[in-house]
ROTI-635994 format. One line per field, with one value per residue: residue in three letters; x, y, z of N, C-alpha, C, O, CB in turn. Coordinates in pm, 1 decimal, padded with zeros to 6 digits. Atoms other than C-alpha are relative to their C-alpha. Glycine has a CB too. Layout:
BEGIN
residuo	(ALA/...)
n_x	(X/...)
n_y	(Y/...)
n_z	(Z/...)
ca_x	(X/...)
ca_y	(Y/...)
ca_z	(Z/...)
c_x	(X/...)
c_y	(Y/...)
c_z	(Z/...)
o_x	(X/...)
o_y	(Y/...)
o_z	(Z/...)
cb_x	(X/...)
cb_y	(Y/...)
cb_z	(Z/...)
//
This chain:
BEGIN
residuo	(MET/SER/ARG/VAL/ALA/LEU/ALA/LEU/GLY/THR/ASN/LEU/GLY/ASP/ARG/LEU/GLY/ASN/LEU/ARG/ARG/ALA/VAL/ARG/GLU/LEU/THR/ALA/ALA/GLY/TRP/THR/VAL/GLU/ARG/ALA/SER/ASP/VAL/PHE/GLU/THR/PRO/PRO/PHE/GLY/ASP/GLU/ASP/GLN/PRO/PRO/PHE/LEU/ASN/ALA/CYS/LEU/VAL/ALA/SER/VAL/PRO/GLU/GLU/ASP/PRO/GLU/ALA/ALA/LEU/ARG/PHE/LEU/LYS/ASP/LEU/GLU/GLY/ARG/MET/GLY/ARG/ILE/SER/ARG/HIS/ARG/ASN/GLY/PRO/ARG/GLU/ILE/ASP/LEU/ASP/LEU/LEU/PHE/TRP/ASP/ASP/ARG/VAL/LEU/GLN/THR/PRO/ALA/LEU/THR/LEU/PRO/HIS/PRO/GLY/ILE/PRO/GLN/ARG/PRO/PHE/VAL/LEU/VAL/PRO/LEU/LEU/GLN/VAL/ALA/ALA/ASP/TRP/VAL/HIS/PRO/ALA/LEU/ARG/LYS/THR/VAL/ALA/GLU/LEU/ALA/ARG/ASP/VAL/SER/SER/GLU/ARG/ILE/VAL/ARG/ILE/VAL/SER/LEU/SER)
n_x	(-00059.7/-00155.1/-00001.2/-00121.2/-00029.6/-00069.5/-00074.0/00023.2/-00107.1/-00013.8/-00071.5/00020.6/00132.5/00094.1/-00019.8/00131.1/00129.5/-00022.2/00054.9/00114.0/00038.8/-00026.1/00091.3/00118.7/00001.6/-00008.4/00148.1/00077.0/-00029.8/00037.3/-00062.2/00081.8/-00114.5/00036.2/-00072.3/-00102.8/-00075.4/-00010.1/-00098.8/-00148.6/-00106.5/-00098.1/-00098.7/-00005.3/-00061.4/-00109.3/-00032.4/00008.5/-00004.2/00152.9/00094.1/00055.6/00092.2/00107.4/00020.9/00128.9/00019.4/00165.8/00034.5/00106.2/00011.6/-00006.8/00075.1/-00092.4/-00061.3/-00134.2/-00101.1/-00099.0/00113.3/-00007.2/-00136.9/00014.1/00062.0/-00062.8/-00115.8/00072.2/00056.1/-00125.4/-00031.1/00106.0/-00021.4/-00085.3/-00108.4/-00112.7/-00091.5/-00122.0/-00119.7/00076.3/00015.4/00030.0/00141.2/00109.5/00150.3/00073.0/-00051.9/00106.5/-00087.9/00085.3/-00072.3/00007.3/00111.7/00037.5/-00131.2/-00075.2/-00150.4/-00004.0/-00116.3/-00020.9/-00079.2/00088.5/00066.1/-00007.0/00093.0/00029.9/-00087.7/-00109.1/-00044.9/00072.9/-00081.9/-00070.2/00066.0/00091.8/00122.2/00097.3/00037.4/00059.8/00125.4/00090.2/00033.6/00123.7/00124.7/00019.6/-00065.9/-00016.3/-00021.6/-00125.1/-00075.2/00001.1/-00112.0/-00090.4/00066.0/00009.4/00128.2/-00077.9/-00050.0/-00127.3/-00095.1/00013.6/-00075.8/-00166.6/-00029.0/00002.3/00094.7/-00003.3/00042.0/00136.3/00098.0/00159.5/00045.3/00141.4/00041.3/-00017.4/00116.9)
n_y	(-00005.6/-00047.2/-00126.8/-00007.4/-00102.5/00056.5/-00104.3/00006.7/-00075.3/00030.8/-00112.6/00025.1/00011.0/-00091.2/00025.4/-00033.2/00095.8/00147.2/-00015.1/00001.1/00127.6/00106.6/-00029.3/00062.3/00123.4/00035.7/-00033.3/00092.0/00121.9/00021.6/-00091.9/-00095.5/-00113.4/-00108.7/-00140.2/-00000.9/-00114.8/-00070.9/00052.6/-00096.0/00049.1/00019.7/00043.5/00145.4/00063.6/00068.4/-00050.2/-00091.1/00007.9/00057.5/-00109.3/-00018.9/00069.7/-00038.9/00128.2/-00034.4/00084.3/00051.3/00075.1/00065.8/00144.2/00110.9/00124.4/00104.3/00026.8/00050.4/-00081.1/00046.8/00013.5/-00148.6/-00031.3/00047.5/-00111.3/-00102.3/00019.2/00048.8/-00101.0/-00073.3/00078.8/-00049.6/-00170.6/-00022.9/-00010.9/00073.2/00021.0/-00065.3/00028.0/-00069.0/-00158.5/-00082.9/-00043.4/00095.3/-00068.0/00012.3/00036.5/00014.1/00045.2/00019.1/-00070.7/00066.5/00082.9/-00028.8/-00021.2/00123.2/-00009.1/00130.1/00035.3/00143.4/-00031.3/-00058.8/-00107.2/-00057.5/-00083.6/-00081.4/-00010.3/-00074.4/-00140.6/-00119.2/-00107.2/-00054.7/-00053.9/-00095.6/00005.2/00096.5/-00076.9/-00093.1/-00005.1/00047.6/-00082.5/-00062.7/00086.0/00065.0/-00083.8/00068.5/00136.0/00053.4/00113.1/00110.8/00048.0/-00095.8/-00082.5/-00155.9/-00050.7/-00026.5/-00170.9/00005.6/00053.2/-00112.2/-00118.1/00041.6/00001.4/-00147.3/00010.2/-00130.0/00035.7/00064.5/-00102.6/00058.2/-00045.1/-00016.7/00114.7/00148.9/00051.8)
n_z	(00082.4/-00040.7/00062.4/00041.5/00084.4/00143.9/00072.8/00135.4/00055.5/00141.4/00064.3/00142.5/00063.4/-00057.7/-00153.2/-00042.0/00034.6/-00081.2/-00135.2/-00009.4/00027.8/-00159.3/-00106.1/00028.2/-00009.0/-00128.4/-00034.8/00100.1/-00080.0/-00135.6/-00125.1/-00025.5/-00013.3/-00106.4/-00002.7/00078.1/00011.5/00125.7/00041.1/-00023.6/00084.7/-00068.3/00067.4/-00034.9/-00124.1/00050.0/00142.7/00004.2/00167.1/00095.0/-00007.3/-00121.8/-00039.6/-00080.6/-00124.6/-00042.8/-00097.4/-00001.1/-00139.4/00061.2/-00031.3/00105.9/-00029.8/00002.6/-00157.1/00006.7/00096.2/00109.4/00130.0/00052.1/00071.0/00121.0/00097.2/00066.4/00099.5/00130.8/00059.7/00069.1/00116.6/00067.8/00046.6/00117.8/-00053.6/00033.2/-00107.7/00026.1/-00143.7/-00094.2/00008.9/00124.2/00050.0/-00025.1/00046.7/-00122.3/-00116.0/-00143.7/-00139.1/-00125.2/-00080.5/-00137.7/-00026.0/-00160.9/-00087.4/00007.9/00030.6/00070.4/00089.9/00104.2/00150.7/00104.7/-00055.8/-00143.8/-00034.2/00092.2/00092.1/-00053.8/00033.9/-00027.7/-00085.7/00083.1/00128.2/00024.2/00112.3/-00096.7/-00134.4/00027.0/00032.5/-00148.7/-00101.4/00027.2/-00020.7/-00093.9/-00101.0/-00117.0/00012.1/-00085.4/00041.7/-00114.2/-00036.1/-00029.8/-00095.4/00054.8/00110.5/00109.4/00005.0/-00054.8/00083.5/00097.6/-00044.5/00012.8/00144.2/00067.8/00116.6/00095.8/00152.9/00049.5/00023.0/00043.6/00113.7/00013.9/-00101.4/00082.9/00074.6)
ca_x	(-01163.9/-00783.7/-00697.7/-00388.8/-00180.9/-00032.8/00218.0/00156.4/00443.4/00508.5/00746.3/00669.1/00378.5/00059.8/00185.8/-00141.4/-00359.3/-00146.2/-00231.3/-00570.7/-00627.2/-00460.8/-00710.7/-00979.8/-00876.3/-00808.2/-01176.4/-01299.3/-01148.5/-01297.9/-01062.6/-01240.2/-01028.7/-01083.7/-00832.1/-00628.7/-00335.1/-00272.3/-00019.1/00358.0/00622.4/00915.0/01284.6/01391.2/01526.2/01844.1/01885.6/01889.2/01929.1/01513.7/01222.8/01063.6/00824.2/00449.9/00380.5/00053.1/-00045.3/-00410.9/-00533.8/-00766.8/-00979.1/-00929.4/-01123.4/-00820.9/-00696.4/-00381.7/-00101.9/00099.6/-00236.3/-00277.0/00094.1/00026.6/-00252.2/-00077.5/00214.4/-00058.0/-00220.3/00135.8/00191.5/-00179.7/-00073.3/00187.5/00474.2/00814.1/01081.9/01389.9/01670.4/01607.0/01492.5/01434.4/01182.4/00826.7/00486.1/00351.1/00464.9/00224.4/00392.9/00195.8/00332.8/00136.6/-00134.5/-00313.2/-00040.9/00123.6/00488.3/00571.5/00884.6/00856.0/01056.7/00798.5/00688.0/00805.9/00569.2/00587.3/00752.1/01120.3/01197.4/00945.6/01170.1/01391.0/01162.4/01030.8/00830.9/00636.8/00635.8/00507.7/00204.0/00104.2/00133.8/-00164.9/-00379.6/-00244.4/-00025.6/-00106.8/-00056.2/00212.8/00467.8/00445.0/00801.2/00960.7/00668.0/00674.1/00371.6/00432.3/00427.3/00740.3/00896.9/00822.8/01002.6/01343.9/01321.5/01384.8/01083.5/01234.7/01216.8/00873.1/00602.3/00219.6/00071.3/-00289.4/-00544.0/-00543.0/-00920.8)
ca_y	(-00574.0/-00441.1/-00100.1/-00015.1/00291.0/00242.9/00446.9/00491.2/00599.8/00627.9/00840.5/00663.6/00711.3/00910.5/00943.9/01123.0/00876.1/00563.8/00702.3/00755.1/00426.6/00227.6/00401.9/00290.9/-00053.2/-00099.7/00042.6/-00199.1/-00496.0/-00407.4/-00163.5/00120.5/00440.7/00632.0/00936.3/01008.9/01253.5/01497.4/01405.3/01547.6/01542.5/01414.0/01365.0/01023.9/00833.6/00633.5/00619.0/00964.0/00919.1/00908.1/01126.9/01284.5/01094.1/01137.4/00966.5/00981.2/00796.3/00609.3/00503.3/00217.9/-00066.8/-00381.5/-00705.1/-00911.1/-01055.8/-01161.1/-00930.7/-01141.0/-01216.7/-00820.1/-00782.4/-01044.1/-00844.1/-00552.2/-00694.7/-00853.9/-00524.4/-00356.6/-00616.9/-00529.7/-00161.5/-00244.1/-00221.5/-00375.3/-00523.2/-00322.8/-00257.2/-00152.1/00206.9/00252.1/00404.3/00226.4/00272.3/00203.7/00144.2/00008.6/-00046.5/-00165.7/00070.7/-00001.5/-00289.6/-00202.2/-00197.7/-00504.6/-00569.9/-00865.9/-00988.5/-01284.8/-01340.7/-01172.5/-00892.4/-00653.9/-00451.6/-00163.0/-00085.6/-00066.4/00271.4/00468.2/00674.8/00762.1/00860.5/01205.0/01093.3/00847.8/01082.0/01390.4/01266.4/01027.5/01304.0/01438.5/01149.2/00957.7/01239.4/01023.3/00701.7/00516.2/00331.7/00022.9/-00063.8/00285.2/00429.7/00760.3/00918.6/00982.1/01365.9/01277.6/01078.6/01356.1/01613.0/01421.1/01434.8/01711.7/01787.6/02107.3/01924.4/01797.2/02005.5/01962.0/01926.9/01834.4/01618.6/01247.3/01227.1)
ca_z	(00647.1/00688.0/00656.4/00458.6/00338.8/-00048.0/-00240.8/-00592.1/-00833.6/-01215.8/-01442.7/-01793.5/-02020.2/-01919.8/-01568.4/-01439.3/-01611.3/-01461.6/-01133.5/-01188.7/-01364.9/-01034.2/-00826.7/-01042.8/-01078.4/-00689.7/-00652.8/-00920.6/-00691.3/-00373.2/-00222.9/-00067.9/-00102.2/00226.3/00161.1/-00128.3/-00150.1/-00392.2/-00660.0/-00629.3/-00894.9/-00754.2/-00837.7/-00930.4/-00626.6/-00684.9/-01064.2/-01103.2/-01515.0/-01592.1/-01605.4/-01279.3/-01089.3/-00999.3/-00657.1/-00489.2/-00146.6/-00074.3/00296.5/00178.9/00316.2/00139.4/00135.8/00135.1/00506.6/00373.1/00288.0/00077.9/-00142.5/-00162.2/-00277.0/-00548.8/-00687.7/-00677.4/-00875.4/-01122.5/-01159.7/-01244.4/-01513.5/-01634.9/-01654.1/-01864.7/-01619.4/-01744.9/-01503.5/-01541.4/-01267.7/-00935.3/-00903.7/-01261.4/-01447.6/-01427.9/-01589.7/-01230.1/-00882.1/-00590.6/-00272.6/00072.5/00300.6/00625.4/00714.2/01020.2/01271.2/01163.1/01156.9/00890.0/00741.4/00472.6/00166.8/-00031.3/00189.6/00469.4/00653.7/00727.4/00419.2/00502.0/00293.5/00426.0/00691.0/00405.1/00127.1/00074.9/-00242.5/00023.1/00319.2/00152.4/00009.6/00319.0/00532.6/00369.1/00421.8/00731.5/00950.6/01250.1/01160.3/01388.9/01236.9/01440.4/01450.5/01497.2/01711.9/01537.7/01334.7/00966.9/01065.3/01283.4/01028.5/00752.9/00963.7/00914.6/00535.8/00297.3/00061.1/-00135.9/-00468.3/-00442.8/-00602.1/-00584.6/-00918.3/-00892.0/-00683.8/-00789.5/-00845.0)
c_x	(00147.4/-00004.9/00165.4/00051.8/00087.1/00077.8/-00013.3/00120.9/00009.7/00061.4/00010.6/-00141.5/-00081.0/00004.4/-00122.7/-00114.5/00042.5/-00041.0/-00128.3/-00068.7/00027.9/-00092.6/-00150.0/-00020.3/00019.4/-00181.2/-00088.6/00033.3/-00041.6/00065.9/-00062.3/00098.7/-00057.8/00048.7/00082.0/00084.9/-00001.3/00134.5/00115.8/00105.8/00116.9/00133.7/00026.5/00100.3/00098.7/00054.1/-00056.6/-00023.4/-00133.0/-00052.9/-00029.3/-00122.7/-00132.9/-00029.8/-00154.1/-00015.1/-00163.1/00002.4/-00122.0/-00047.2/-00033.9/-00072.9/00067.2/00049.4/00146.9/00089.8/00075.4/-00105.2/-00013.6/00114.2/00012.1/-00081.4/00028.4/00101.8/-00062.7/-00060.3/00120.9/00029.8/-00111.0/-00001.8/00098.4/00150.0/00117.7/00100.9/00131.0/00084.4/-00068.1/-00003.1/00003.0/-00090.1/-00114.8/-00121.1/-00085.3/00062.6/-00090.4/00055.5/-00112.4/00117.1/-00028.3/-00116.5/-00029.2/00139.2/00070.6/00127.5/-00023.5/00125.2/-00029.7/00095.0/-00046.8/-00032.4/00055.5/-00094.7/00039.4/00124.8/00136.7/00067.2/-00076.3/00058.1/00068.1/-00031.8/-00070.6/-00118.9/-00105.8/-00057.9/-00089.3/-00146.8/-00096.4/-00014.2/-00105.8/-00117.0/00021.1/00172.8/00007.2/00026.2/00151.6/00073.1/00031.5/00119.6/00084.1/-00078.6/00023.7/-00121.8/00064.6/00041.8/00129.3/00079.0/00030.9/00105.6/00161.3/00022.2/-00005.2/-00106.9/00004.4/-00016.2/-00124.9/-00089.1/-00140.4/-00038.8/-00152.1/-00087.8/-00008.0/-00152.5/-00060.1)
c_y	(00073.4/00140.2/00041.9/00129.5/-00065.3/00123.1/-00032.3/00090.0/-00016.9/00130.1/-00050.0/00016.1/00135.9/-00012.5/00057.1/-00095.2/-00141.7/00010.1/-00043.1/-00141.8/-00122.6/00016.2/-00047.8/-00170.4/-00086.9/-00005.6/-00112.8/-00132.8/-00005.5/00083.7/00144.3/00118.7/00108.1/00128.4/-00039.6/00124.3/00068.5/-00070.5/00102.9/-00064.6/00037.4/-00040.2/-00135.7/-00040.7/-00141.6/00007.1/00130.4/00038.2/-00022.0/00139.1/00018.1/-00080.5/00046.3/-00104.5/00112.8/-00107.8/-00021.2/-00059.0/-00073.2/-00108.9/-00102.6/-00129.5/-00100.0/00007.7/-00028.9/00082.8/-00030.7/-00019.9/00161.3/00041.5/-00072.0/00059.3/00109.1/-00003.7/-00040.2/00134.9/00103.7/-00054.6/00036.4/00128.6/00013.5/00012.6/-00136.8/-00010.3/00068.7/00001.7/00090.8/00153.1/00042.4/00047.1/-00109.1/00083.4/00027.2/-00073.4/-00035.9/-00073.7/00022.7/00083.7/-00025.3/-00113.1/-00015.6/00040.7/-00102.8/00028.2/-00141.5/00007.0/-00167.4/00028.0/00091.2/00153.5/00053.5/00116.1/00063.9/-00008.0/00073.9/00169.3/00104.8/00129.8/00086.3/00080.0/00111.0/-00003.9/-00082.4/00118.2/00113.0/-00006.7/-00082.2/00076.9/00065.7/-00069.9/-00082.0/00076.3/-00063.9/-00135.5/-00024.1/-00083.0/-00103.5/-00051.4/00098.9/00097.4/00125.8/-00009.7/00035.3/00136.9/00012.6/-00054.9/00097.2/00113.9/-00014.7/-00015.5/00125.3/-00006.5/00123.9/-00040.0/-00049.8/00107.1/-00070.0/00013.8/-00009.7/-00110.3/-00118.1/-00009.3/00077.2)
c_z	(00055.9/-00079.8/-00033.8/-00067.5/-00124.1/-00054.6/-00137.2/-00092.7/-00153.8/-00066.5/-00138.3/-00036.2/00050.7/00155.6/00083.0/-00028.5/00050.2/00133.8/00020.0/-00031.5/00105.2/00055.9/-00049.8/-00020.9/00119.1/00043.0/-00059.0/00084.2/00145.5/00111.3/00026.7/00060.7/00144.5/-00002.1/-00120.6/-00019.7/-00097.9/-00054.1/-00017.6/-00150.9/00082.5/-00072.3/-00014.3/00116.4/-00056.2/-00143.0/-00024.1/-00170.8/-00054.0/00034.1/00167.6/00032.5/00021.5/00108.0/00076.0/00156.5/00028.9/00177.0/-00075.1/00100.0/-00121.5/00060.1/00039.6/00146.7/-00029.7/-00048.7/-00131.8/-00111.6/-00054.5/-00103.3/-00130.2/-00085.5/-00043.4/-00088.4/-00141.1/-00055.2/-00081.7/-00127.4/-00073.8/-00055.5/-00108.1/00054.3/-00051.0/00093.0/-00053.5/00137.5/00069.8/00008.0/-00116.6/-00040.9/-00035.1/-00058.6/00127.6/00080.0/00099.3/00081.4/00129.3/00060.1/00172.1/-00017.9/00118.9/00059.9/00008.3/-00022.4/-00060.2/-00071.1/-00053.8/-00087.3/-00062.2/00036.7/00114.8/00039.6/00139.6/-00089.1/00061.4/-00054.5/00057.0/00085.9/-00118.2/-00127.9/-00000.8/-00099.5/00071.1/00081.8/-00007.7/-00004.5/00121.4/00079.1/-00016.6/00036.4/00133.7/00117.9/00143.0/00032.8/00052.5/-00075.1/00097.0/00041.8/00078.6/00081.2/-00006.4/-00108.1/-00151.0/00007.6/00057.3/-00091.3/-00130.1/00025.1/-00006.1/-00127.1/-00085.9/-00123.3/-00089.5/-00129.1/-00023.6/-00003.8/-00018.2/-00125.2/-00007.3/00097.8/-00081.8/-00045.6/-00087.5)
o_x	(00150.1/-00058.0/00252.3/-00020.3/00152.4/00038.7/00002.2/00144.3/-00032.3/00022.8/00095.6/-00233.2/-00027.7/-00074.4/-00145.0/-00213.0/-00042.2/-00086.2/-00161.1/-00156.0/-00042.6/-00150.6/-00243.4/-00126.8/00005.6/-00244.5/-00188.3/-00061.9/-00015.7/00039.2/-00075.3/00155.8/-00138.1/-00018.8/00126.5/00023.4/-00068.1/00210.8/00099.3/00116.0/00145.3/00124.4/-00016.2/00204.0/00058.0/00145.2/-00179.1/-00093.3/-00145.3/00000.1/00010.0/-00200.0/-00125.3/-00034.4/-00189.6/00062.9/-00242.3/00096.6/-00203.7/00034.9/-00104.0/-00081.2/00014.1/00074.6/00226.8/00084.0/00101.2/-00070.4/00009.0/00096.7/00074.6/-00041.4/00000.0/00127.2/-00009.8/-00062.8/00100.2/00061.9/-00075.8/-00065.2/00109.6/00240.6/00093.4/00128.9/00165.6/00071.1/-00150.7/00097.1/00034.9/-00187.9/-00081.4/-00144.3/-00168.2/00119.5/-00134.6/00080.0/-00181.4/00235.9/00055.4/-00171.5/00033.1/00224.0/00122.7/00164.2/-00104.3/00153.8/-00028.5/00148.1/00034.8/-00044.2/00055.0/-00118.5/00064.1/00233.2/00148.5/00135.5/-00033.4/00022.1/00039.5/00042.0/-00188.3/-00222.7/-00216.4/-00171.6/-00175.1/-00226.2/-00209.0/-00113.5/-00148.4/-00224.0/-00085.7/00264.1/00103.1/00041.7/00251.2/00013.6/00116.0/00116.5/00153.6/-00026.0/00052.2/-00153.0/00185.0/00138.3/00198.3/00190.4/00144.7/00174.5/00247.0/00131.2/-00084.9/-00095.9/-00096.0/-00077.0/-00156.1/-00098.9/-00168.3/-00016.5/-00211.4/-00025.8/-00006.2/-00169.1/-00157.4)
o_y	(00110.7/00175.0/00037.3/00174.4/-00168.9/00237.4/-00149.4/00207.2/-00125.9/00243.5/00011.1/-00007.4/00240.4/-00078.0/-00023.1/-00112.5/-00228.0/-00089.1/-00138.8/-00190.9/-00222.6/-00088.4/-00076.9/-00231.9/-00208.9/-00096.7/-00157.5/-00210.4/-00100.3/00091.8/00214.7/00125.0/00200.6/00215.7/-00153.2/00227.5/00022.6/-00136.1/00220.3/-00177.4/00143.0/-00102.2/-00209.2/00023.4/-00231.0/00086.9/00131.9/00132.3/-00092.7/00237.4/-00065.4/-00107.0/00161.2/-00226.2/00230.6/-00203.0/00071.0/-00122.1/-00010.0/-00166.9/-00091.1/-00154.5/-00189.4/00116.1/-00021.0/00095.4/00039.8/00007.5/00189.8/00094.0/-00017.6/00087.9/00150.9/00095.4/-00018.5/00149.7/00170.8/00024.2/00078.5/00168.1/00104.9/00023.2/-00257.3/00096.2/00029.8/-00077.4/00176.3/00218.7/00160.4/00028.9/-00215.0/00204.2/00118.1/-00175.8/00068.8/-00192.9/00123.6/00072.9/-00051.5/-00107.9/-00086.1/00114.4/-00129.3/00132.0/-00222.7/00105.3/-00270.4/00138.0/00175.7/00241.2/-00023.6/00204.1/-00015.1/-00060.7/00184.8/00241.3/00220.2/00244.9/00205.8/00155.2/00089.4/00061.9/-00077.6/00164.1/00131.4/00064.1/-00052.8/00056.1/00127.5/-00017.1/-00118.1/00011.5/-00039.5/-00186.2/00039.8/-00185.2/-00082.5/-00113.9/00067.0/00203.0/00190.8/-00102.9/00058.9/00184.2/00106.6/-00002.6/00100.0/00168.9/00071.9/-00068.0/00215.7/-00090.6/00166.8/00038.9/-00081.3/00190.5/-00170.5/00126.7/00083.4/-00197.6/-00110.2/-00061.6/00035.3)
o_z	(00173.1/-00185.3/00053.3/-00156.7/-00111.0/-00031.0/-00171.6/-00063.2/-00192.6/-00038.1/-00203.0/00042.6/00087.9/00223.8/00173.6/00043.3/00073.0/00191.1/00090.1/00040.1/00118.9/00085.3/00024.9/-00015.1/00110.4/00096.5/-00002.2/00076.1/00219.8/00231.2/-00073.5/00169.6/00132.0/00052.5/-00137.3/-00046.6/-00190.6/00016.8/-00050.4/-00199.1/00139.1/-00178.3/00074.7/00133.1/-00130.5/-00165.1/-00036.6/-00208.3/-00154.0/00085.8/00249.0/-00059.5/00065.1/00089.5/00078.4/00155.2/00009.4/00224.8/-00142.1/00171.0/-00222.1/00180.3/00105.5/00199.5/00063.6/-00171.0/-00229.3/-00226.4/-00172.1/-00213.3/-00221.3/-00198.4/-00155.7/-00156.9/-00250.1/-00177.4/-00182.8/-00216.3/-00183.9/-00153.3/-00189.7/-00028.3/-00045.5/00148.0/-00165.0/00230.9/00037.8/-00020.6/-00131.3/00031.6/-00088.3/-00054.0/00129.2/00042.2/00146.6/00062.9/00143.9/00029.5/00258.5/-00127.9/00198.3/00009.6/00116.6/-00077.5/-00015.1/-00139.6/00013.6/-00102.7/-00099.0/-00048.9/00210.8/-00043.1/00230.6/-00064.2/00113.5/00018.3/00054.7/00060.9/-00126.2/-00191.6/00028.3/-00092.8/00017.3/00071.2/00078.7/00057.6/00161.4/00148.8/00081.0/00066.5/00183.2/00169.1/00216.2/00143.9/00018.7/-00109.2/00184.0/00147.9/00175.1/00116.4/00094.2/-00182.2/-00160.9/-00052.4/00017.8/-00094.0/-00177.0/-00060.8/00011.4/-00149.9/-00060.4/-00212.6/-00146.2/-00201.4/-00138.4/00086.2/-00083.6/-00169.0/-00061.7/00158.5/-00204.6/-00155.8/-00150.2)
cb_x	(-00082.8/00146.1/-00079.1/00012.3/00076.1/-00123.8/00146.2/-00153.0/00128.6/-00144.6/00144.4/00046.2/-00078.4/-00142.8/00140.9/-00030.3/-00039.9/00154.3/00002.4/-00035.5/00060.9/00114.7/00008.2/-00035.9/00069.6/00107.3/-00047.6/00060.8/00140.3/00023.3/00160.0/-00115.9/00009.2/00034.1/00094.7/-00044.0/00104.4/00007.1/-00036.6/00102.7/00002.4/-00040.9/00091.4/00039.1/-00141.7/-00026.3/-00052.4/00097.5/00093.3/-00123.7/-00143.5/-00026.0/00038.9/-00118.5/00210.0/-00123.2/00079.4/-00043.0/-00045.8/00042.3/-00109.0/00162.0/-00067.6/00114.9/-00075.6/00010.2/00096.2/00095.5/-00183.4/00019.3/00124.9/-00029.4/-00084.1/00034.7/00107.4/-00127.0/-00085.3/00131.4/00019.1/-00094.1/00062.9/-00048.6/-00041.5/00051.2/00017.7/-00029.0/00192.2/00039.0/00095.1/00017.5/00022.4/-00017.1/-00097.3/-00122.0/00075.2/-00145.5/00163.2/-00043.9/-00026.3/-00038.9/00007.5/-00068.5/-00017.1/-00043.5/00126.7/-00122.2/00158.7/-00129.5/00001.5/-00138.9/-00121.9/00139.2/-00129.4/-00037.9/-00067.5/00102.3/-00000.6/-00111.5/00126.5/00059.1/-00082.1/00068.2/00043.8/00088.7/00118.9/00048.9/-00007.1/00045.0/00085.0/-00009.3/-00025.1/-00018.0/-00073.8/-00084.1/-00026.4/-00033.1/00114.8/-00072.6/00061.0/00065.4/00022.7/00161.7/-00086.0/-00066.8/-00098.9/00009.2/-00050.4/-00145.9/-00043.8/00053.0/-00086.7/00164.9/-00145.8/00130.8/00083.2/-00061.6/00040.4/-00115.6/00064.8/-00033.5/-00143.5/00057.1/-00093.8)
cb_y	(00053.8/-00119.9/00109.2/-00101.0/00115.0/-00055.5/00012.0/00055.4/-00041.0/-00042.6/00037.2/-00136.0/-00148.8/-00028.2/00073.8/00120.0/-00007.2/-00052.4/00126.7/00100.9/-00025.4/00025.4/00161.6/00067.9/-00025.3/00120.5/00148.8/00001.2/-00021.6/-00133.9/00029.2/-00053.5/00106.9/-00037.4/00049.0/-00039.9/-00015.0/00173.7/-00067.9/-00055.8/00060.7/-00084.0/00050.8/-00077.2/-00051.0/-00118.1/-00093.5/00039.0/-00123.4/-00167.6/-00038.4/00130.7/-00045.5/00024.9/-00031.2/-00036.1/00052.9/-00168.2/00111.1/-00057.3/-00012.0/-00035.6/-00045.5/00016.2/-00144.7/-00107.9/00027.4/-00147.3/-00069.3/00092.3/-00042.2/-00109.4/00036.1/00067.0/-00120.8/-00123.3/00070.1/-00010.0/-00153.1/-00007.8/00102.9/00136.1/00011.2/00044.7/-00159.9/00146.7/00040.7/-00045.6/00077.6/-00036.5/00079.0/-00044.2/-00110.9/-00045.9/00089.9/-00065.1/00119.2/-00171.4/00139.7/00117.6/-00111.6/-00149.1/00038.2/-00089.3/00024.9/-00028.0/00018.5/-00049.5/-00101.4/-00088.5/-00030.3/00050.9/-00070.5/00133.2/00070.6/-00105.0/00022.9/-00048.2/-00076.2/-00079.9/-00081.8/00092.9/-00078.4/-00132.4/00054.2/00034.9/-00059.6/-00097.8/00077.2/00028.6/-00104.1/-00186.2/00132.7/00019.5/-00046.7/-00076.6/00041.9/-00115.0/-00047.1/00058.2/-00031.9/00060.8/00164.2/-00028.9/00110.7/-00066.5/-00139.7/00060.2/00030.4/-00137.0/-00087.5/00046.5/-00020.4/00083.9/-00098.9/-00117.3/00087.7/00065.9/-00068.1/-00018.7/00023.1/-00157.9/-00037.6)
cb_z	(-00097.7/-00061.8/00104.7/-00076.2/00082.4/-00127.6/00038.7/-00019.3/00066.5/-00066.0/00066.0/-00038.8/00046.6/-00055.8/00053.7/-00055.6/-00177.5/00007.6/00041.0/-00071.3/-00121.2/00115.3/00036.1/-00115.2/-00073.9/00087.7/-00062.7/-00179.7/-00002.8/00026.8/-00028.9/00093.2/-00181.0/00119.4/00150.4/-00107.7/00015.5/00017.6/-00108.6/00209.9/-00149.4/00085.4/00040.9/-00126.8/00115.0/00022.7/-00109.0/00079.4/-00059.0/00069.3/-00095.2/00012.0/00089.6/-00084.7/00158.5/-00144.2/00117.6/-00152.9/00158.4/-00138.1/00104.9/-00040.4/-00096.9/-00115.1/00092.5/-00068.5/00070.4/00038.5/00063.2/00123.5/00089.7/00004.9/00026.1/00072.1/00053.9/00029.4/00115.3/00082.4/00017.9/00070.5/00128.2/-00082.5/00151.9/-00105.4/00037.3/-00058.4/-00008.4/00116.0/00064.7/-00083.8/-00128.1/00166.5/-00105.6/-00009.4/00042.3/-00012.7/00027.0/00067.2/-00048.4/00128.1/-00045.7/00091.3/00132.5/-00096.2/00137.9/-00096.5/00097.6/-00094.8/-00102.7/-00011.3/00024.9/00023.9/-00002.2/00053.8/-00115.1/-00018.5/-00140.1/00064.7/00114.0/-00021.0/-00051.8/-00028.4/-00157.7/00110.2/00065.0/-00094.9/-00146.9/00085.9/00028.6/-00128.2/-00130.7/-00067.2/00008.0/00051.2/-00152.4/00126.9/-00051.4/-00035.4/-00110.0/-00122.1/00117.3/-00083.8/00064.3/-00122.0/00091.2/00118.7/-00040.6/00009.1/00146.1/00071.2/-00056.6/-00063.6/00050.3/00003.9/-00060.3/00092.5/-00127.3/00069.0/-00103.3/-00160.2/00078.7/00110.8/00075.6)
//
């Protein structure tokens, strides 16, 4: 089994329910959640004219050995959960992003690992810090804790436990 770090986000509908349903769906598909962060309310990123997000991160073991197959599964799950394709960085019912896949570095037309936005996104780094502080970014050779020191978390508020 491979070990992954996954970011979850939502700003439409039953936001907390969306996150919790995503975790249930992942578990039902054979993903073993090793650690789950708390849920944080975060300001929108990019397009600021939208509701605030709820964000969380997971560390999980996945039965799939192919990152692109796992990405297809995640995109299918987003669709089954009602995600509608809108504009980039726009509102969404659910967003599931692969952040890390073991210590792999991968770049294909469909997927880049580690996720290229990690270092600039406090809405990812704050929850990721709770579950993977010592995970080393394989391209930057910095831990999540080191990356988190370089972003501002002043507008990020812990809401509740994900479970």
